[in-house]
N, C-alpha and C positions, 0 to 999 in steps of 0.2 A: 641190928641190921645182917642179913645175912650175906654168905661170899657170892652170890648172883648179883645182889644190888650194888654190894661194892665194887665189882668188877663194872658193872653196867654205868656207876656214878663215875668211875674214873675215867671210862670209855668217853662219857658225855665232856668232860673236863678237858680232856685230850683234844676232843674233836673243836671245843671251842677255842682252847689254845691256838690250837693250829688255823683257826679262822684268824684269830685276831692278830697274829704274827704276819708282819709285812712281806709281800711277794719278794722272792729273792731272784734277778735273772742268772743267766748262764753265765759261765766264764766264756771267752773268745778261745775257739780252738782252731789252730792252723799255721801256717807261715807264708811269709811274703819275702820277695828277693827284688831288691832294687838295684839299678846300676846309675852312672852317669858319670859326669866330669867334676873334678874338684881345684881348687885353687889351695896352694898351702900357705898359710899363716908364720910369718916367723922361719928363722931356719934358712938353711942354703940349701938344704934336699930332706928326704923323708927321716933322716937319722937324728934329726935336730929341729924339727918344725915343732910348733906350740898348737896348731889349730888346721881347719879347713873351712872355707866357705863351698857351696855347692851351687853353682850356676845352672847345671841342669841335673834332673834326677827321674828316673822314669822305675815303674813297676814293671816287672818282666816275668814274675812269676807269682801264684798265690794258690794256696790251698785251703779246706776245711772252709770257715767262716769268713776267712780272707781270700776268698776266691775273687778275682779281677773282674770289674764291671764291665768291660769290654777287652778288646782282644789288646795285646801288649803291642807297643809299650803304652802305658798308662802313664799320664804326668803325674809328678808327685813335688810334694815342697819338703826341703831337708834345711833346717835353720842354720847358721853358722856355730861351729863347732871348736871351743878352746878346750882341749886336753890335758895341757901339760901347762899348768895345772888345772885341774876340771873343778869347777865350781858349780854345783847342781843342787835340785836336779833342774833340767831343762825342759819345760812343760812346752807340748806341743812341737816337739823335736822333729818328727815325721808327720806329715798329713797326706794322704793317698785316697781317692776314691775306689771302695770294692763293691762287689755286688750288692752286700747287705746294708751298706752305708759309707760313712765317710769313717775312716780309721784315724786316730790320732795316738801318738807314741809318745810318752813322756820319757826322757833319759834319766837314769836314776845314780849310775856309775859306770866309770870308764877306767878299765884297765889296758896299760901298753902291755902287746904279747911281743912278739918280734918286730925286729927294728933294723931297716939299713938304710943304706943313702938311696935305694930304688924300692925297696918295700916295706909295707909297715901295716901291722895287724894290730886293731882295738877290738874288746869287748866289754860286755858289762851286763848291767839289768835295767829293767825299764818297766813301765805299765802302759799297756794297751787299752784305749777305751773307743767304744762305738755306742751308738744309743741302741738300748735294749738290752744291753750285757754289763755285767757286772766289771768294771775295772780288773784287768789280768795282769799278772806278772809275766813279764817275757824276757828272754834273752836277746841279746844280739851281738854282730860280728861283723866289724868291718875292715875289708882289706883294701888297701890302697898301693897302687904302684905307680911307676914312672910313667906309664901309658893311659893313665886314668884312676876310676875307683870304682868298687863295687860294695854294697851294703846288704846284708841280709840278717833279718832276726826271726825269731821263732817263738812261738808262745810255749808254755811248761805250766801244763796243770796240774793241780792238787785239789783234791776232794775232801773239804773240812767240815763236818757236822757243825750245825749251827749251836753255840753253846745253850741256848735256851731250850732247845729240842732234846739237848742231853740231859740238862736238869730235870726237865717235865719226868724224862722217861725215869731217869734214877729215884725222884721223888716218888712216883708212882709203884716202882719195883720195894722201895722200902716199905711203903704204907702196906702191900701184901706181904711182906714178910712180917710186920707188926701184926696185921690182923690174924694171920696164921699162928704166930707165936703165941697170942692172947688166947684164942680157940685152944690151941694145944695146951696152957695151963690151967684153962677152966675145967 
């Protein structure tokens, strides 16, 4: 088999492998900001409470794939949160309609930041879900004060090559190197 035939066969194999691989949707990109009211759970003030309920929640801002479906405020749903201690993950923690569909955010971790009797900051990680997109890791931040609460989270994208594609490319390069070595030895 000559070199041109080998390259052609490798290209055909690569094309067939690419067609056979399942399609992968894109990650969600953008950010969204929510605000609303909360009710403290446990404790006497924000310095020692253990959780929140969110009677009202609204999306006020959205960018990228998370652009809002209509003019703000857009009603959102936020589940009750026990953060001290946190027992997660909390699936469907936030649900909000955006222009491209319905966004759902699963809460995976909670870290207590600054904390006083009148102010509390929480942050952590989670996973965003929306039809037509891959589950996308995101970070979030909640700031509560004695006048109400605001909740903001944003996505962070990391492009990771698919392992099968890398393995196939590596095997092809190794085959070409082996072929060249054999030809040089002959």
